MARBA-3410 file (N, C-alpha, C, O; in Angstrom, 1 decimal):
151
-79.0,13.6,-63.6,-77.7,14.1,-62.1,-78.4,14.4,-61.3,-79.4,15.2,-61.2 ~ -77.6,13.6,-60.5,-78.6,13.7,-59.1,-77.6,14.0,-57.5,-76.4,13.9,-57.3 ~ -78.7,14.4,-56.8,-77.4,14.6,-56.1,-77.8,14.4,-54.9,-79.0,14.4,-54.7 ~ -77.0,14.3,-53.8,-77.6,13.3,-52.6,-76.7,14.2,-51.4,-75.4,14.4,-51.3 ~ -77.8,14.8,-50.6,-77.3,15.2,-49.4,-77.2,14.5,-48.3,-77.9,13.6,-47.8
-75.7,15.3,-47.6,-75.8,14.7,-45.5,-76.6,15.9,-45.2,-76.9,17.0,-45.4 ~ -76.8,14.7,-44.3,-77.2,15.8,-43.3,-76.1,15.2,-41.8,-75.9,14.1,-41.2 ~ -75.3,16.8,-41.6,-75.0,16.5,-39.9,-75.5,16.0,-38.9,-76.6,16.3,-38.3 ~ -74.2,14.7,-38.7,-75.3,14.4,-37.7,-74.4,14.3,-36.3,-73.3,14.7,-36.2 ~ -75.1,13.6,-35.3,-74.2,13.8,-33.4,-73.1,13.5,-34.0,-72.2,14.3,-34.0
-72.9,12.0,-34.7,-71.6,11.1,-35.0,-70.4,12.0,-35.5,-69.2,11.8,-35.2 ~ -70.8,12.9,-36.3,-70.0,13.7,-37.3,-69.7,14.6,-36.1,-68.5,14.7,-35.8 ~ -70.5,15.1,-35.7,-70.0,16.3,-34.3,-69.1,15.4,-33.5,-68.1,16.0,-33.0 ~ -69.1,14.5,-33.4,-68.2,13.8,-31.9,-66.8,13.4,-32.1,-66.0,13.4,-31.2 ~ -66.5,13.0,-33.5,-65.8,13.0,-34.7,-65.4,14.1,-34.7,-65.4,14.6,-33.6
-65.0,14.8,-35.5,-65.1,17.0,-35.4,-64.4,17.5,-33.3,-63.5,18.2,-32.7 ~ -65.3,16.8,-33.0,-64.3,17.2,-31.0,-63.4,16.4,-31.1,-62.2,16.8,-31.2 ~ -63.8,15.2,-31.0,-62.8,13.6,-30.7,-60.9,14.7,-31.4,-59.8,15.0,-31.1 ~ -61.7,14.7,-32.3,-60.4,14.9,-33.9,-59.1,16.0,-33.0,-58.0,15.8,-32.5 ~ -60.2,17.4,-33.2,-59.6,18.0,-32.5,-59.3,18.6,-31.3,-58.9,19.7,-31.1
-59.8,17.5,-30.4,-58.8,17.2,-29.0,-58.2,17.1,-28.7,-57.5,17.5,-27.8 ~ -58.0,15.8,-30.0,-56.7,15.0,-29.9,-55.5,15.1,-30.8,-54.5,14.4,-31.1 ~ -55.9,16.4,-31.1,-54.7,17.6,-32.1,-54.5,18.6,-31.0,-53.6,19.4,-31.2 ~ -54.9,18.6,-30.3,-54.2,19.5,-29.6,-53.5,18.9,-27.9,-53.0,19.6,-27.1 ~ -53.7,17.7,-27.9,-53.2,16.6,-26.4,-52.1,15.9,-27.0,-51.2,15.3,-26.4
-52.2,16.1,-28.8,-50.9,15.7,-29.4,-49.9,16.8,-29.9,-49.4,16.5,-31.0 ~ -49.6,18.1,-29.5,-49.1,19.0,-29.4,-48.9,19.3,-28.4,-47.7,19.5,-28.3 ~ -49.6,19.7,-27.0,-48.8,19.4,-25.8,-47.9,18.3,-25.1,-47.0,18.5,-24.3 ~ -48.3,16.8,-25.7,-47.8,16.7,-25.4,-46.5,16.2,-26.6,-46.3,15.0,-26.6 ~ -45.9,16.8,-27.2,-44.7,16.7,-28.0,-43.9,17.9,-27.7,-42.8,18.2,-28.1
-44.8,18.6,-27.0,-43.5,20.6,-26.9,-43.4,19.7,-25.2,-42.3,19.5,-24.7 ~ -44.0,19.4,-24.8,-44.1,19.3,-23.4,-42.7,18.2,-23.1,-41.8,18.6,-22.3 ~ -42.4,17.0,-23.7,-41.3,16.3,-24.7,-39.9,16.6,-24.7,-38.9,16.1,-24.1 ~ -40.2,17.8,-25.6,-39.3,18.3,-26.2,-38.8,19.4,-24.3,-37.7,19.3,-23.8 ~ -40.1,20.3,-23.7,-39.2,20.6,-23.0,-38.9,20.3,-21.5,-38.4,21.1,-20.6
-39.4,18.8,-21.3,-38.2,17.7,-20.5,-36.9,17.7,-20.8,-36.0,18.1,-20.0 ~ -36.7,16.8,-22.6,-35.8,16.8,-22.7,-34.3,17.9,-23.0,-33.1,17.8,-23.1 ~ -35.3,18.6,-23.0,-33.8,20.2,-23.4,-33.4,20.7,-22.1,-32.4,21.3,-22.0 ~ -34.3,20.7,-20.6,-34.0,21.0,-19.3,-33.3,20.2,-18.3,-33.6,19.1,-17.8 ~ -32.4,21.0,-18.1,-30.5,20.6,-17.6,-31.2,20.3,-16.1,-30.6,19.4,-15.5
-32.1,20.7,-15.6,-32.3,20.7,-13.9,-32.6,21.9,-13.6,-33.0,22.9,-14.3 ~ -32.3,21.6,-11.9,-33.1,22.2,-11.4,-32.0,24.4,-11.3,-30.9,24.5,-11.0 ~ -32.8,25.2,-11.5,-31.7,26.2,-10.7,-31.4,26.8,-10.2,-30.6,27.7,-10.6 ~ -32.0,26.5,-8.6,-31.5,26.9,-7.2,-31.9,25.3,-7.4,-32.4,24.9,-8.5 ~ -31.6,23.9,-5.9,-31.9,23.8,-5.2,-33.5,24.0,-4.6,-34.6,23.5,-4.8
-32.5,25.4,-3.5,-33.8,25.3,-2.6,-33.9,27.1,-3.0,-33.0,27.9,-2.7 ~ -35.2,27.5,-3.8,-35.4,28.6,-3.9,-35.6,29.7,-2.6,-34.7,30.6,-2.6 ~ -36.5,29.6,-1.6,-35.6,29.9,-0.3,-34.8,30.0,0.5,-34.9,30.8,1.4 ~ -33.8,29.2,0.4,-32.0,29.8,0.4,-31.4,30.6,-0.2,-30.5,31.3,0.3 ~ -31.9,30.6,-1.6,-31.4,31.2,-2.8,-32.5,32.9,-2.3,-31.9,33.9,-2.0
-33.9,33.0,-2.1,-33.9,34.1,-1.9,-33.0,34.8,-1.0,-32.4,35.8,-1.4 ~ -32.7,34.4,0.2,-31.6,34.4,1.3,-30.9,35.4,1.2,-31.1,36.5,1.7 ~ -29.4,34.7,-0.1,-28.6,35.0,-0.1,-29.2,36.3,-1.8,-28.5,36.3,-2.8 ~ -30.2,37.1,-1.9,-29.9,37.6,-3.3,-29.5,39.2,-3.1,-29.0,40.1,-3.8 ~ -30.1,39.1,-1.7,-29.4,41.0,-1.5,-27.7,41.2,-1.4,-27.4,42.4,-1.5
-26.3,39.8,-1.1,-25.4,39.5,-1.4,-25.2,39.0,-2.8,-24.1,38.5,-2.9 ~ -25.7,38.9,-3.6,-25.2,38.6,-5.1,-26.0,40.3,-5.7,-25.5,40.7,-6.7 ~ -27.3,41.1,-5.1,-26.6,42.6,-5.5,-26.0,43.7,-5.2,-26.1,44.8,-5.8 ~ -25.1,43.2,-4.2,-24.7,43.6,-3.9,-22.7,43.7,-4.5,-21.9,44.7,-4.5 ~ -22.4,42.2,-5.0,-21.3,42.0,-5.1,-21.5,42.1,-6.8,-20.5,42.0,-7.5
-23.1,42.6,-7.6,-23.0,42.7,-9.0,-22.6,44.7,-8.9,-22.1,45.3,-9.8 ~ -23.0,45.2,-7.8,-23.2,46.9,-8.1,-21.4,46.6,-7.8,-20.5,46.8,-8.6 ~ -21.2,46.4,-7.0,-19.4,46.5,-6.2,-18.4,45.9,-7.6,-17.2,46.1,-7.6 ~ -19.2,45.0,-8.8,-18.2,44.4,-10.1,-19.2,45.7,-10.7,-18.5,46.6,-10.4 ~ -20.2,46.2,-11.3,-20.0,47.2,-11.9,-19.7,49.0,-10.8,-19.4,49.8,-11.7
-19.7,49.2,-10.2,-18.6,50.3,-9.9,-17.1,50.4,-9.5,-16.6,51.3,-8.8 ~ -16.4,48.9,-10.2,-14.6,48.9,-10.9,-14.9,49.8,-12.4,-14.5,51.0,-12.5 ~ -15.5,49.4,-13.0,-15.9,49.7,-14.6,-15.2,48.6,-15.4,-14.7,49.1,-16.4 ~ -14.9,47.6,-15.3,-14.0,46.7,-15.8,-15.0,46.1,-17.2,-15.6,45.0,-17.1 ~ -15.0,46.4,-17.6,-15.5,45.4,-19.0,-14.8,44.7,-20.2,-13.8,45.2,-20.8
-15.7,43.0,-20.6,-15.5,42.2,-20.9,-16.1,42.0,-21.8,-17.3,41.8,-21.8 ~ -15.0,41.8,-23.5,-16.3,41.2,-24.5,-15.6,40.0,-25.5,-14.9,40.0,-26.5 ~ -16.2,39.1,-24.6,-16.1,36.9,-25.0,-15.9,37.3,-26.6,-16.5,38.3,-27.1 ~ -14.9,36.3,-27.4,-15.0,36.2,-29.2,-15.0,34.5,-29.2,-14.4,34.2,-28.1 ~ -15.2,33.6,-29.6,-14.9,32.5,-30.1,-14.2,32.8,-31.4,-14.5,33.6,-32.3
-13.0,32.0,-31.4,-12.0,32.3,-32.4,-12.7,30.9,-34.0,-13.9,30.6,-34.0 ~ -12.0,30.6,-34.7,-12.5,29.5,-35.1,-12.0,28.7,-35.3,-12.4,28.0,-36.2 ~ -10.5,28.3,-34.4,-10.4,28.0,-34.5,-10.6,26.5,-32.4,-10.0,25.5,-31.9 ~ -12.2,27.5,-32.1,-12.8,27.2,-30.8,-12.3,27.9,-29.4,-12.9,27.8,-28.4 ~ -11.1,28.5,-29.4,-10.5,29.5,-28.5,-11.4,30.4,-27.8,-12.3,30.6,-28.6
-11.5,30.9,-26.9,-12.9,32.1,-26.7,-11.2,33.0,-26.5,-10.3,32.6,-25.7 ~ -11.2,34.6,-27.5,-10.7,36.0,-27.2,-11.7,36.8,-26.1,-12.9,37.0,-26.3 ~ -10.7,37.3,-24.8,-12.1,38.3,-23.9,-11.2,39.2,-24.4,-10.0,39.0,-24.5 ~ -11.9,40.3,-24.8,-11.6,42.3,-25.2,-11.6,42.4,-24.1,-12.5,42.1,-23.3 ~ -10.5,42.8,-23.8,-11.2,44.0,-22.1,-10.8,45.0,-21.9,-9.8,45.5,-22.4
-11.8,45.5,-20.8,-11.4,47.1,-20.9,-11.3,47.9,-19.2,-12.0,47.4,-18.3 ~ -10.8,48.4,-19.0,-9.8,48.6,-17.7,-9.4,47.1,-16.6,-9.1,47.1,-15.4 ~ -9.4,46.5,-17.3,-8.7,45.7,-16.4,-7.5,45.0,-16.2,-7.1,44.3,-17.1 ~ -6.8,45.3,-14.7,-5.4,45.4,-14.4,-4.5,44.6,-14.9,-5.0,43.5,-14.5 ~ -3.9,44.3,-15.3,-3.1,42.9,-16.3,-2.8,42.0,-15.0,-2.8,40.8,-15.3
-2.6,42.4,-13.5,-2.2,41.5,-12.7,-2.9,40.5,-12.5,-2.7,39.5,-11.8 ~ -4.3,40.8,-13.2,-5.9,40.6,-13.2,-5.7,38.4,-13.4,-4.8,37.9,-14.1 ~ -6.3,37.9,-13.0,-6.3,36.1,-13.4,-8.0,36.3,-13.6,-8.8,37.1,-13.1 ~ -8.3,35.2,-14.7,-9.3,35.2,-15.3,-9.3,34.1,-15.2,-8.2,33.5,-15.1 ~ -10.6,33.1,-15.3,-11.1,32.4,-15.7,-12.8,32.4,-15.8,-13.5,33.2,-15.2
-13.1,31.2,-16.6,-14.8,31.2,-16.4,-15.3,29.6,-16.4,-14.8,28.6,-16.0 ~ -16.4,30.0,-17.0,-17.2,28.3,-16.7,-18.0,28.4,-18.1,-18.5,29.5,-18.4 ~ -18.3,27.3,-19.0,-19.0,27.3,-20.3,-20.1,26.6,-20.0,-19.7,25.6,-19.4 ~ -21.2,26.6,-20.1,-22.2,26.3,-20.3,-22.9,25.9,-21.2,-22.9,26.8,-21.9 ~ -23.8,24.8,-21.9,-24.3,24.8,-23.1,-25.9,25.2,-22.7,-26.1,24.4,-21.7
-26.8,25.8,-22.9,-27.7,26.9,-22.3,-29.6,25.5,-22.9,-30.8,25.4,-22.5 ~ -28.8,24.6,-24.1,-30.4,23.9,-24.3,-29.6,23.2,-24.4,-28.4,23.5,-24.4 ~ -30.1,21.6,-24.6,-29.7,20.3,-25.5,-29.3,19.6,-24.5,-29.8,19.6,-23.4 ~ -27.7,18.6,-24.9,-27.2,18.2,-23.9,-26.7,18.8,-23.2,-26.3,19.9,-23.5 ~ -26.5,18.1,-20.9,-25.3,19.1,-20.9,-24.1,19.5,-21.4,-23.9,19.2,-22.6
-23.7,19.8,-21.0,-21.8,20.4,-21.2,-21.7,21.4,-20.3,-22.6,22.2,-20.1 ~ -20.4,21.4,-19.5,-19.7,21.9,-19.2,-18.7,22.6,-18.9,-18.7,22.3,-17.7 ~ -17.3,23.7,-19.1,-16.1,23.8,-19.6,-15.8,24.3,-18.2,-16.6,24.3,-17.3 ~ -14.9,24.6,-18.1,-14.2,25.0,-17.4,-13.0,25.5,-18.0,-12.2,24.8,-18.5 ~ -12.8,27.5,-18.0,-12.5,27.8,-19.0,-11.4,29.2,-18.2,-11.8,30.1,-17.4
-9.6,28.9,-18.7,-8.7,29.7,-18.0,-7.5,30.9,-19.7,-7.0,31.1,-20.8 ~ -8.0,31.4,-18.2,-6.9,32.7,-19.9,-5.8,33.2,-19.4,-5.8,33.8,-18.3 ~ -4.4,33.0,-20.5,-4.0,34.0,-21.0,-4.3,35.2,-21.5,-5.2,35.5,-22.3 ~ -3.1,36.1,-20.8,-2.4,37.5,-21.1,-2.1,37.3,-22.9,-1.1,36.7,-23.2 ~ -3.1,37.9,-24.4,-2.1,37.8,-25.0,-1.8,39.4,-25.4,-1.1,39.6,-26.4
-2.2,40.2,-24.8,-1.7,41.6,-25.3,-2.6,42.4,-25.1,-3.7,41.8,-25.0 ~ -2.8,44.2,-25.1,-3.3,44.6,-25.5,-5.0,44.6,-24.7,-6.0,44.7,-25.3 ~ -5.0,44.5,-23.5,-6.3,43.3,-22.7,-6.9,42.7,-23.5,-8.1,43.0,-23.8 ~ -6.5,41.9,-24.0,-6.9,40.9,-24.6,-6.6,39.6,-23.7,-5.7,39.7,-22.8 ~ -7.4,38.2,-23.9,-6.6,37.3,-22.9,-7.6,35.6,-24.2,-8.6,35.2,-24.8
-7.0,35.5,-24.1,-6.9,33.9,-25.0,-6.5,32.5,-24.4,-5.4,32.0,-24.1 ~ -8.3,32.1,-24.3,-8.6,30.8,-23.6,-7.3,29.7,-23.5,-6.5,29.8,-24.4 ~ -7.0,28.9,-22.6,-5.9,27.9,-22.9,-6.9,26.4,-23.4,-6.3,25.5,-23.9 ~ -8.5,26.2,-23.2,-8.7,25.3,-23.7,-9.6,25.8,-25.0,-9.9,26.9,-25.3 ~ -9.8,24.7,-25.5,-11.0,24.9,-26.6,-12.6,24.1,-26.6,-12.9,23.0,-26.1
-13.7,25.3,-27.3,-14.9,25.1,-27.1,-15.9,24.4,-28.2,-16.3,25.0,-29.3 ~ -16.2,23.0,-27.7,-17.1,22.9,-29.2,-18.0,24.1,-29.8,-18.6,25.0,-29.1 ~ -17.9,24.1,-31.6,-19.0,24.3,-31.8,-20.2,24.6,-31.1,-20.6,23.9,-30.2 ~ -21.1,25.9,-31.4,-22.8,26.2,-31.0,-22.7,26.9,-29.2,-21.6,26.9,-28.6 ~ -23.7,27.2,-28.7,-24.0,27.8,-28.5,-23.7,27.7,-27.4,-24.0,26.6,-26.9
-22.8,29.0,-26.1,-22.5,28.5,-25.0,-23.0,29.7,-24.8,-23.3,30.6,-25.6 ~ -23.0,29.6,-23.0,-23.9,30.7,-22.0,-22.1,30.4,-20.8,-21.7,29.4,-20.2 ~ -21.5,31.6,-21.0,-20.3,31.9,-20.9,-19.8,33.0,-19.1,-19.8,34.2,-19.0 ~ -19.4,32.2,-18.3,-19.9,32.4,-16.7,-18.4,33.8,-16.2,-17.4,33.1,-15.9 ~ -18.2,34.5,-16.1,-16.5,34.5,-16.0,-16.4,35.8,-14.4,-17.2,36.6,-13.9
-15.3,35.3,-14.2,-14.9,35.8,-12.6,-13.4,36.7,-12.9,-12.3,36.3,-13.1 ~ -13.8,37.7,-12.9,-12.3,38.4,-13.0,-11.2,38.6,-11.4,-11.9,39.4,-10.8 ~ -10.2,38.3,-10.7,-9.5,39.1,-9.5,-8.3,39.7,-9.7,-7.5,39.7,-10.6 ~ -8.4,40.5,-8.5,-7.3,41.6,-9.1,-6.8,42.0,-8.4,-7.7,42.9,-8.3 ~ -5.6,42.5,-7.3,-6.3,43.5,-6.5,-6.5,44.6,-6.7,-5.7,45.4,-6.2
-7.6,45.3,-7.5,-8.1,46.4,-7.4,-9.9,45.6,-6.8,-10.4,46.3,-6.0 ~ -10.6,44.2,-7.2,-10.9,43.4,-6.4,-11.1,42.4,-7.4,-10.2,41.8,-7.9 ~ -12.8,42.3,-7.6,-13.5,40.8,-8.1,-14.0,42.0,-9.2,-13.8,43.2,-9.3 ~ -14.7,40.9,-10.0,-16.2,40.6,-10.8,-16.4,39.6,-11.3,-15.8,38.5,-11.3 ~ -17.5,40.1,-12.0,-18.1,38.5,-13.0,-19.3,38.7,-13.2,-20.3,39.0,-12.6
-19.0,38.3,-14.4,-19.9,38.9,-15.3,-20.6,37.7,-16.4,-20.0,36.6,-16.2 ~ -21.5,37.6,-17.4,-21.9,36.9,-17.8,-21.8,37.3,-19.7,-21.7,38.4,-20.2 ~ -21.8,36.2,-20.3,-22.0,36.5,-22.0,-22.5,35.1,-22.4,-22.5,34.1,-21.7 ~ -22.9,35.2,-23.5,-23.6,34.3,-24.8,-22.3,34.4,-25.8,-21.9,35.4,-26.4 ~ -21.8,33.4,-25.8,-20.5,32.7,-27.2,-21.2,31.7,-28.3,-22.0,30.8,-28.3
-20.7,32.3,-29.1,-21.7,31.2,-30.6,-20.3,30.8,-31.2,-20.2,30.1,-32.2
END
């Protein structure tokens, strides 16, 4: 039996060094392409202008909470959305915008009709998948706005 011993040379170290950084760079490029491909665009066009409206948004949010209205959305098997509401007046007008939070951009405007016992049914159908729902309720008692996720 003969044993051959190889020594770890500078060339070996260079290969390990280049290979390690190559893996890191490849993973970073892959993750960056996923991030860019799933991003819909800007959240706000001008962050300074948005910051000037921040206090108004907080005031509207507090006014919505003070109404005591509650809304829980649920997606039926047929794709229509049911809103279970609490303390929402019967004369309310409810509208919503459904948007896909990830992947290909899709936005659908939803309108609702009363379905009895504080429930409202959408007139439009949502495709399967995950949706972010922005709801707006207008009634004689005030205006309410809220967001919820629907799957």
